[in-house]
C-alpha positions as CSV (number, residue, x, y, z in Angstrom):
1,M,0.3,-38.7,-15.4
2,T,0.0,-36.9,-12.2
3,P,-0.8,-33.3,-12.8
4,A,1.6,-30.4,-10.9
5,A,2.2,-27.3,-10.3
6,I,5.5,-25.0,-10.1
7,Y,5.9,-21.9,-7.9
8,A,9.2,-19.9,-8.8
9,R,9.9,-16.4,-6.9
10,Y,13.5,-14.3,-6.9
11,S,14.3,-11.1,-4.4
12,S,15.0,-8.2,-5.6
13,D,17.7,-8.1,-3.0
14,N,20.6,-10.3,-4.8
15,Q,18.9,-12.1,-7.9
16,D,17.6,-10.8,-11.5
17,D,14.7,-11.7,-13.6
18,R,16.1,-14.6,-15.3
19,S,16.2,-16.6,-11.6
20,V,12.3,-17.2,-12.2
21,D,13.0,-18.5,-15.4
22,D,15.8,-20.7,-13.9
23,Q,13.7,-22.4,-11.2
24,I,11.3,-22.9,-13.7
25,A,13.5,-24.6,-15.8
26,L,15.0,-26.9,-13.0
27,C,11.3,-27.6,-11.6
28,R,10.4,-29.2,-15.4
29,E,13.1,-31.1,-15.6
30,Y,12.4,-32.8,-12.3
31,A,8.6,-33.3,-13.1
32,A,9.6,-34.9,-16.2
33,R,11.8,-37.0,-14.5
34,E,9.0,-37.8,-11.6
35,K,6.5,-38.5,-14.3
36,M,4.4,-35.6,-13.6
37,K,2.6,-33.2,-15.9
38,I,2.9,-29.0,-15.2
39,V,-0.2,-27.7,-16.2
40,A,0.0,-24.4,-14.0
41,V,3.0,-22.0,-13.2
42,F,3.0,-19.7,-10.9
43,E,5.3,-17.0,-9.7
44,D,6.6,-13.6,-8.2
45,R,8.9,-11.5,-9.0
46,A,11.1,-8.9,-7.2
47,I,9.0,-9.5,-3.7
48,S,10.9,-10.9,-0.9
49,G,9.7,-14.4,0.8
50,A,9.3,-12.7,4.1
51,S,5.5,-12.3,4.3
52,I,2.9,-14.0,2.2
53,Q,0.8,-10.6,2.3
54,N,2.4,-9.2,-0.8
55,R,3.1,-12.0,-3.1
56,P,0.0,-12.5,-5.8
57,G,1.6,-15.4,-7.2
58,I,1.4,-17.4,-4.0
59,K,-1.9,-16.6,-3.3
60,K,-3.2,-17.7,-6.8
61,L,-1.5,-20.8,-6.2
62,L,-3.3,-21.7,-3.1
63,T,-7.1,-20.5,-4.9
64,A,-6.3,-22.7,-7.6
65,A,-5.4,-25.6,-5.0
66,A,-9.0,-25.4,-4.3
67,T,-9.9,-26.4,-7.7
68,F,-8.3,-29.4,-7.5
69,Q,-6.6,-28.9,-11.2
70,F,-3.2,-30.2,-9.5
71,Q,-1.9,-32.6,-7.0
72,V,1.5,-31.4,-6.6
73,V,3.6,-28.2,-5.9
74,I,6.7,-28.0,-7.8
75,A,9.5,-25.5,-5.8
76,E,13.4,-25.3,-6.7
77,S,13.8,-25.2,-2.9
78,M,11.1,-24.3,0.2
79,S,12.8,-21.2,0.4
80,R,10.9,-20.0,-2.8
81,I,7.9,-20.6,-0.9
82,G,8.3,-18.5,1.7
83,R,11.3,-17.5,4.5
84,D,8.8,-17.0,7.5
85,Q,7.9,-20.2,9.9
86,G,4.3,-19.5,10.1
87,D,3.6,-18.4,6.4
88,R,5.0,-21.8,5.0
89,A,3.2,-23.8,7.7
90,E,0.1,-22.0,6.9
91,I,0.8,-22.9,3.3
92,R,1.6,-26.5,3.8
93,K,-1.8,-26.8,5.8
94,R,-4.2,-25.3,3.1
95,L,-2.3,-27.1,0.4
96,K,-2.8,-30.8,2.5
97,F,-6.4,-29.9,3.1
98,F,-6.8,-29.4,-0.8
99,D,-4.5,-33.2,-1.0
100,V,-1.8,-31.2,-2.9
101,Q,1.8,-32.5,-1.7
102,L,4.6,-30.3,-1.9
103,M,7.8,-31.3,-3.4
104,T,11.2,-30.1,-4.5
105,P,14.1,-31.1,-6.8
106,V,16.2,-31.6,-3.3
107,D,13.8,-33.0,-0.7
108,G,11.3,-34.7,-2.8
109,V,8.2,-34.9,-0.7
110,V,9.0,-32.3,1.8
111,T,7.0,-33.6,5.1
112,P,6.4,-31.6,8.0
113,L,9.5,-32.4,9.6
114,I,11.9,-31.6,6.5
115,D,10.0,-28.3,6.3
116,G,10.4,-27.4,9.9
117,V,13.9,-28.1,10.1
118,R,14.4,-25.8,6.9
119,A,12.3,-23.5,8.2
120,V,14.6,-22.2,11.1
121,V,17.4,-22.3,8.8
122,D,15.8,-20.1,6.2
123,S,14.3,-17.9,9.3
124,Q,17.9,-18.3,10.5
125,Y,19.1,-16.8,7.3
126,L,17.0,-13.6,7.1
127,E,18.4,-12.5,10.7
128,D,22.2,-13.1,9.8
129,L,21.4,-11.4,6.6
130,K,19.6,-8.6,8.5
131,A,22.5,-8.3,11.3
132,A,25.0,-8.5,8.3
133,T,23.6,-5.8,7.0
134,I,23.2,-3.7,10.1
135,R,27.1,-4.1,10.4
136,G,28.0,-2.6,7.2
137,M,25.6,0.4,7.8
138,Q,27.3,0.9,11.2
139,S,30.7,0.7,9.4
140,N,29.6,3.4,6.6
141,V,28.3,5.7,9.0
142,A,31.7,5.3,11.6
143,E,33.7,6.4,8.2
144,G,31.4,9.6,7.5
145,L,29.2,7.5,4.9
146,T,25.3,7.5,5.0
147,A,23.5,4.2,5.6
148,G,21.3,4.8,3.1
149,G,18.7,7.3,2.0
150,K,18.5,10.7,0.6
151,A,18.2,14.1,2.3
152,Y,17.6,17.1,0.7
153,G,20.4,18.7,-0.5
154,Y,22.9,16.3,-1.1
155,A,23.4,13.6,-4.1
156,P,24.9,10.4,-3.9
157,V,28.2,10.0,-6.1
158,K,27.9,7.2,-8.8
159,G,30.1,4.1,-8.1
160,E,30.9,5.1,-4.2
161,P,27.9,3.9,-2.2
162,G,26.8,6.1,0.9
163,K,29.1,8.9,-0.5
164,L,27.3,11.9,-0.9
165,I,27.9,15.3,-2.2
166,I,26.6,19.2,-1.6
167,V,24.2,20.4,-3.9
168,E,24.6,24.1,-3.6
169,H,21.4,25.2,-5.3
170,E,19.5,23.4,-2.6
171,A,21.9,24.4,0.1
172,E,21.1,27.9,-0.3
173,T,17.6,27.4,-0.1
174,I,18.7,25.2,3.4
175,R,20.4,28.2,4.3
176,Q,17.5,31.1,3.5
177,I,15.0,28.6,5.5
178,F,17.4,28.8,8.7
179,M,18.3,32.2,8.3
180,R,14.4,33.5,7.9
181,F,12.8,31.0,10.6
182,M,15.5,32.7,13.3
183,A,14.3,36.2,12.0
184,G,11.0,34.9,13.0
185,D,9.1,33.7,10.4
186,S,6.9,31.1,10.8
187,A,7.4,27.6,9.0
188,R,4.2,28.3,7.5
189,T,5.5,31.8,5.8
190,I,8.6,30.1,5.1
191,A,7.1,27.4,2.7
192,A,4.4,29.8,1.4
193,R,7.7,32.1,0.1
194,L,9.2,29.1,-1.4
195,N,5.8,28.2,-3.5
196,E,5.6,31.4,-4.6
197,R,9.1,31.4,-6.2
198,S,8.4,28.4,-7.3
199,V,11.3,26.3,-5.7
200,P,11.1,22.9,-6.3
201,P,10.5,20.8,-3.1
202,P,12.5,17.5,-1.6
203,R,9.5,16.1,-2.9
204,G,5.6,16.3,-3.9
205,A,4.1,19.2,-5.5
206,F,4.8,22.1,-2.7
207,W,6.6,23.1,0.2
208,R,4.8,22.5,3.5
209,A,5.6,23.4,6.9
210,S,5.5,19.9,8.0
211,T,8.3,19.7,5.4
212,L,10.2,21.7,7.7
213,I,9.3,21.1,11.2
214,G,8.9,17.6,10.8
215,S,9.1,15.2,13.4
216,K,11.1,15.7,16.8
217,R,11.4,12.1,17.9
218,R,12.3,11.3,14.4
219,G,14.5,13.5,13.5
220,H,12.9,14.5,10.6
221,G,12.4,18.0,8.7
222,I,15.0,20.3,7.4
223,L,15.3,22.0,10.4
224,M,15.6,19.5,12.8
225,N,18.1,17.4,10.5
226,S,21.8,17.3,12.4
227,I,23.2,16.2,9.0
228,Y,22.8,19.8,7.7
229,A,25.2,20.6,10.9
230,G,27.6,18.4,10.1
231,R,26.7,15.0,12.1
232,I,25.4,11.6,10.6
233,V,23.0,10.2,13.0
234,W,21.5,7.0,12.0
235,N,19.8,4.0,13.4
236,R,16.7,6.5,14.8
237,V,14.1,3.8,13.3
238,R,13.6,0.0,12.2
239,M,11.7,-1.3,9.8
240,V,9.3,-4.0,10.7
241,K,6.6,-5.9,8.6
242,H,3.4,-6.0,10.0
243,P,1.8,-10.1,10.2
244,D,-1.9,-8.9,8.4
245,T,-0.6,-7.0,5.6
246,G,3.0,-7.7,4.5
247,R,3.4,-3.6,4.6
248,R,6.9,-2.1,6.1
249,L,6.6,-0.1,9.4
250,S,8.7,2.0,10.7
251,R,9.6,2.0,14.3
252,I,11.2,4.6,16.5
253,N,14.6,3.1,18.3
254,P,15.6,4.0,21.8
255,E,17.8,6.9,22.0
256,S,20.9,4.5,23.3
257,E,20.9,2.5,19.5
258,W,21.3,5.3,17.9
259,R,24.5,5.7,16.2
260,T,26.6,9.4,14.8
261,A,29.4,10.3,13.0
262,D,30.8,13.8,12.5
263,A,30.8,14.8,9.0
264,P,32.0,17.8,8.3
265,H,32.1,17.8,4.6
266,L,28.5,17.7,4.4
267,R,28.4,20.4,6.9
268,I,25.5,23.4,5.1
269,I,24.6,25.5,8.6
270,D,27.5,26.3,11.1
271,Q,26.6,24.7,14.6
272,E,25.9,27.7,16.3
273,T,22.9,28.7,14.0
274,F,21.7,25.1,13.8
275,D,21.9,25.5,17.8
276,K,19.7,28.3,18.0
277,V,17.3,26.9,15.4
278,Q,16.4,23.6,17.4
279,A,16.3,26.3,21.0
280,L,13.3,28.1,18.7
281,L,11.9,24.6,17.8
282,R,11.5,23.3,21.4
283,S,10.1,27.4,22.4
284,R,7.6,27.3,20.2
285,S,6.6,23.4,20.0
286,V,3.0,21.8,22.1
287,E,3.9,18.3,23.6
288,R,1.1,16.1,22.2
289,P,0.0,13.4,23.6
290,R,1.6,9.9,22.0
291,G,0.0,6.6,21.4
292,R,-3.5,7.7,19.5
293,T,-4.6,5.4,16.9
294,R,-8.0,6.0,16.9
295,P,-9.9,8.9,14.4
296,R,-9.5,12.2,16.7
297,Y,-12.7,13.6,14.9
298,L,-15.8,11.6,13.4
299,L,-14.6,12.3,9.8
300,S,-10.3,12.2,10.5
301,G,-9.1,11.1,7.1
302,L,-11.3,11.1,4.9
303,L,-12.1,15.0,4.6
304,R,-10.9,16.4,1.2
305,C,-10.8,20.0,-0.1
306,G,-13.1,19.9,-3.4
307,A,-10.6,22.8,-4.6
308,C,-6.9,20.9,-4.4
309,G,-8.1,17.6,-3.2
310,A,-5.6,17.9,-0.2
311,G,-6.9,16.6,3.0
312,M,-9.1,18.9,5.5
313,S,-7.5,19.9,9.3
314,M,-8.7,21.6,12.4
315,R,-8.8,25.5,12.3
316,G,-10.0,26.3,15.7
317,R,-13.2,26.5,16.8
318,D,-15.3,29.5,18.2
319,R,-18.8,29.7,19.9
320,K,-20.3,27.7,17.1
321,G,-17.8,25.1,17.7
322,R,-15.1,23.7,15.8
323,R,-14.1,24.4,11.7
324,I,-12.0,22.6,9.3
325,C,-9.7,24.2,6.5
326,C,-7.8,23.5,3.8
327,T,-4.3,21.7,4.9
328,Q,-2.4,22.6,1.4
329,F,-3.7,26.4,2.7
330,L,-2.9,26.2,6.4
331,E,0.8,24.4,5.7
332,A,1.6,26.3,2.5
333,D,-0.7,28.8,1.6
334,S,-1.1,27.0,-2.1
335,C,-4.8,26.6,-2.3
336,T,-7.4,29.0,-2.8
337,N,-9.9,27.5,-0.8
338,G,-8.9,29.4,2.4
339,R,-12.7,29.3,4.0
340,G,-13.4,27.3,7.1
341,Y,-16.4,25.6,7.8
342,Y,-18.2,24.2,10.5
343,L,-17.1,20.6,11.1
344,D,-20.4,19.8,12.9
345,G,-23.3,21.0,10.1
346,I,-20.9,18.3,7.9
347,E,-20.8,15.6,10.3
348,H,-24.9,16.1,10.3
349,A,-24.7,16.2,6.2
350,V,-22.8,12.9,5.8
351,I,-25.2,10.9,8.4
352,S,-28.4,12.5,7.7
353,G,-27.7,11.3,4.2
354,L,-26.5,7.8,4.9
355,K,-29.3,6.8,7.1
356,E,-31.7,8.0,4.5
357,R,-30.4,5.9,1.5
358,L,-28.8,3.3,3.5
359,G,-30.9,2.5,6.8
360,T,-33.5,0.3,5.9
361,R,-34.0,-3.1,5.1
362,A,-35.2,-2.2,1.4
363,A,-32.3,-0.7,0.5
364,I,-30.2,-3.1,1.6
365,A,-31.7,-5.6,0.3
366,H,-31.9,-4.2,-3.3
367,Y,-28.3,-3.5,-3.0
368,I,-27.5,-7.4,-2.7
369,R,-29.4,-8.2,-5.6
370,S,-27.8,-5.7,-7.7
371,F,-24.6,-6.3,-6.0
372,N,-25.1,-10.5,-6.8
373,D,-26.7,-9.5,-10.8
374,E,-23.1,-7.8,-11.6
375,R,-21.3,-10.0,-10.0
376,K,-22.8,-13.1,-12.5
377,R,-22.3,-10.8,-15.3
378,S,-18.6,-10.4,-14.6
379,A,-18.5,-14.2,-13.8
380,M,-20.0,-14.8,-17.2
381,M,-18.0,-12.8,-19.1
382,A,-14.9,-14.2,-17.0
383,T,-16.1,-18.1,-18.0
384,N,-16.7,-16.9,-21.5
385,S,-12.8,-15.9,-21.7
386,R,-11.6,-18.6,-19.9
387,D,-12.9,-20.9,-22.2
388,R,-11.5,-19.0,-25.1
389,L,-8.6,-18.7,-24.0
390,E,-8.0,-22.6,-23.0
391,R,-9.0,-23.3,-27.0
392,E,-6.6,-21.0,-28.1
393,L,-3.8,-22.0,-25.4
394,Q,-4.2,-25.4,-26.6
395,E,-4.1,-24.5,-30.1
396,A,-1.0,-22.6,-29.7
397,Q,0.6,-26.2,-27.5
398,R,-0.3,-28.0,-30.1
399,A,1.5,-26.0,-33.2
400,L,4.3,-25.6,-31.0
401,D,4.5,-29.4,-30.5
402,R,4.4,-29.8,-34.0
403,L,7.0,-27.5,-34.6
404,I,9.1,-29.4,-32.5
405,D,8.4,-32.9,-33.7
406,A,9.2,-31.4,-36.9
407,H,12.4,-30.1,-36.1
408,I,13.0,-33.5,-34.2
409,R,12.3,-35.3,-37.6
410,E,14.3,-32.8,-39.3
411,R,11.7,-31.7,-41.8
412,I,12.7,-28.0,-40.9
413,T,16.0,-26.8,-40.7
414,D,18.1,-25.6,-37.3
415,D,17.5,-22.0,-38.4
416,E,14.0,-22.0,-39.2
417,A,13.5,-24.0,-35.8
418,N,15.2,-20.7,-34.0
419,E,13.3,-18.5,-35.7
420,R,9.9,-20.1,-35.3
421,L,10.0,-21.5,-32.1
422,P,11.3,-18.1,-29.6
423,V,7.8,-16.7,-31.4
424,M,5.4,-19.6,-31.0
425,R,6.9,-19.8,-27.4
426,A,5.8,-16.5,-26.9
427,E,2.7,-16.8,-27.7
428,R,1.8,-19.9,-26.0
429,D,3.5,-18.2,-22.5
430,R,1.1,-15.5,-23.3
431,L,-2.1,-16.8,-23.3
432,K,-0.9,-19.0,-19.9
433,A,-0.4,-15.7,-18.3
434,A,-3.4,-14.2,-19.4
435,L,-5.7,-17.3,-18.6
436,A,-3.8,-16.9,-14.7
437,E,-5.4,-13.6,-14.7
438,I,-8.7,-14.7,-15.2
439,D,-10.2,-15.2,-11.4
440,E,-12.1,-17.6,-10.2
441,P,-16.3,-16.9,-10.3
442,P,-17.2,-15.2,-7.2
443,K,-19.4,-16.7,-4.8
444,V,-23.2,-15.2,-4.1
445,I,-23.5,-13.1,-1.5
446,T,-26.5,-13.9,0.6
447,L,-28.8,-11.5,3.2
448,H,-28.2,-12.8,6.8
449,P,-30.5,-11.2,8.9
450,T,-28.6,-10.8,12.0
451,A,-26.1,-8.9,9.7
452,V,-28.6,-6.8,8.1
453,D,-29.7,-5.8,12.0
454,Q,-26.4,-4.8,12.8
455,H,-26.0,-2.6,9.6
456,V,-29.2,-1.3,10.9
457,R,-28.3,-0.4,14.4
458,N,-24.9,1.1,13.4
459,L,-26.9,3.9,11.1
460,E,-29.5,4.6,13.9
461,R,-26.3,4.8,16.1
462,L,-24.7,6.8,14.3
463,A,-28.0,9.3,14.0
464,E,-27.6,9.5,18.1
465,L,-24.5,10.0,18.4
466,I,-24.4,12.8,15.8
467,N,-27.4,14.4,17.8
468,E,-25.1,14.1,21.1
469,D,-22.0,15.6,22.4
470,L,-19.8,13.2,20.2
471,A,-17.1,13.4,23.1
472,E,-17.7,10.3,24.7
473,G,-18.8,8.7,21.2
474,E,-16.6,9.8,18.7
475,S,-14.1,7.1,18.2
476,E,-17.0,4.6,18.0
477,A,-19.0,6.5,15.5
478,A,-16.0,7.0,13.4
479,G,-15.3,3.2,12.9
480,V,-19.1,2.8,11.6
481,L,-18.7,5.0,9.8
482,R,-15.5,4.3,8.0
483,K,-16.8,0.8,7.4
484,L,-19.6,2.9,4.7
485,V,-17.4,5.9,3.3
486,D,-14.0,6.4,1.7
487,R,-14.1,10.0,1.0
488,V,-16.4,13.1,1.7
489,T,-15.3,16.2,0.0
490,V,-16.4,19.7,0.7
491,L,-16.6,22.1,-2.1
492,P,-15.3,25.6,-2.1
493,A,-18.0,28.0,-1.1
494,P,-18.9,31.5,-1.3
495,A,-18.5,33.3,2.5
496,G,-22.1,33.1,3.5
497,T,-23.4,30.6,1.7
498,L,-23.7,26.6,2.4
499,P,-21.0,24.4,1.4
500,T,-21.9,21.4,-0.8
501,V,-20.6,18.0,0.3
502,I,-19.6,14.8,-1.7
503,V,-19.8,11.9,0.0
504,R,-17.7,8.8,-2.2
505,G,-18.0,5.0,-2.0
506,Q,-19.0,2.5,-4.4
507,L,-22.8,1.8,-4.1
508,E,-24.2,3.9,-7.4
509,T,-22.7,2.4,-9.8
510,L,-23.7,-1.2,-8.8
511,V,-27.0,0.0,-7.6
512,N,-27.9,2.4,-9.4
513,L,-29.7,4.5,-7.1
514,P,-30.5,8.1,-7.9
515,V,-27.9,10.5,-5.9
516,F,-28.8,11.6,-3.1
517,T,-31.4,14.7,-3.7
518,P,-29.5,18.2,-2.6
519,R,-31.0,19.7,0.3
520,S,-30.3,22.5,2.7
521,L,-28.9,22.2,6.0
522,S,-28.2,23.8,8.8
523,R,-24.6,24.3,7.7
524,G,-24.0,22.5,4.3
525,V,-25.9,20.8,1.1
526,L,-25.3,16.9,0.7
527,V,-25.3,14.9,-2.5
528,A,-24.0,11.7,-3.6
529,G,-20.5,11.2,-5.2
530,E,-19.9,8.3,-7.7
531,G,-19.5,5.1,-7.0
532,F,-21.0,5.4,-3.3
533,E,-21.1,1.9,-1.8
534,P,-22.3,0.1,1.9
535,P,-19.9,-2.7,3.0
536,T,-20.4,-6.0,2.0
537,S,-18.3,-7.7,4.6
538,G,-20.4,-10.4,6.7
539,L,-23.4,-9.8,4.3
C-alpha cells in the first residue's frame, strides 16, 4: 500500500475545533478507497491559511517529506494547504522535489493546472471576504456603532456587536485627565498621579505618558481619541501580513479613506474641552522625522533597567555626552531607578567585552565544538525518545486492532467496546502527537573560514567605530551588534559609583566559558549574563 500523510487545518474565523477531525476522517476514507496507508497526520488548528509562516503543522509536514516517510499528502481541499497563491506554489514545488504527490478527494492528483485555477479562486475568496467585512464595519460606523476594538471608558454590550456603553468610573478618570492637562500638568505628571492612586490602566501594569499622548497620525492615546467627544473615526489603519514572517502589521491609511460618524451617546468630554486639549497638544508637540527604521543609537532597543526590567531611553546630554534613564521612571515615575547613566561608557563596556571574549578564532572554534556536542547529545536523547514512542505506538495500535477485531467477531459486547475504544484511541493519538513533536536530528555545524574571518572583522570594526565618532557609523555598528547581543541590563548604582552592565545572549550555557571578569571601566563595569551566545548563522 502507498504510504500517505494527511494535512488538516481550520481557521478561527468561521469554524470550530471539530473541523480538523472531520477533515481527517474524510481523508482517511479517501485513502482507504485508493488503497493508501496513512502513516502521519499533520494539522493546524485555529490558524489562517493566508500565510505559511505561522503554521507549525505545515512546516512539520514539509520537514517530514524530506525523510521520504510518505509518497502522498492528502488534504480535504487545496484551500486547507493555503489560500495564498505563492505559498501553495512553494509547497507544491518542495513536495515535488521529494517525489510527494498532493491529492484531494475531489480533484484526485492535484496538477499545477488544477491548483492554479483553484488558487486564483481561493485568493479571490480572501479578497471578497475582506471587502464584505469592511462593508459590514462601515455600516456599523454609519449607525453610530464601533467597527471593533475596545476603548478605555467603554464596555461592549453582550449580544449586540458594535454597541458600547460608558463605564462611569473609567469615564471619570478620563475627565480628570483632560482637566489636569488643561490645567498645565504634563502627561508624565498625570500618569504618575494615577499610578500613586493605584488607578488600573487601560493595559499593562502602569499608566505612562504615552498612554495619554499616543500617536497623532494614528489617533491613539486618551487625549487624542475623538470618541470621548462623541465622534467615531474608523479606518485610520489597515492590517497587512509580512510576507516573510506572517505577522500582522498595521499601516496608516490616507486621511481621505477615514470614515467618521457622530455618536453623542458615547460622549464623555464636551467638544469645547476636547478642542482646547487638541490645541495644547499641537503647541507642545515636537515634529519628528518619519520613515526611520534603523536603530537611532548603538544600543537602541537592547537596554533594560536592572530595577524594573523596563527599557531605557535618552534623558538628554551634557558636556560629557548623552545620558540614558529608565523609561518607566521617565514615563510614569514608577521606578526607583531614576539615575541617568552616560551612554558612551556603556557602549564601550559592551564592545570591549565582546571583543575580549568572542574576538578570536580560538574562541569561535571552542564555541562550535561545544555547540555541536550539545546538539549531538540532544539528538541522541531525541532518537532514544523516538524509538521508545514508536514501540509504544505500535503496541497501542496492535492492541486497538485486536479490540476492534474482537468486537467485529462479537467476542466483546457493544458496551465493552464503547467503554474501551475511546480510551485506547486517545492513548494512540497521544503517542502520535508526542512522536510528531520530536524534531529531526539537527545537522552538525561546521566552521567556514570565510564566515569566521567576517565575524572577527565585525568585532574589530565595532571596536574601531566605538573609538570614533559614532554619528556616521552607528547604524552599521548597531546592525553587527544585534547579531551578538539580545539584551544589555544596567543595574542601579548609587550616585558617584560606576554602574554594572550585564550582557545577555546564549553563549555561556553551551560553551561553559567563564563569565566576563568584572573590570572597572571609565564609566561602568561589565559582566557576562547567563546564556550569552555568539551568532551561528553562516557558520
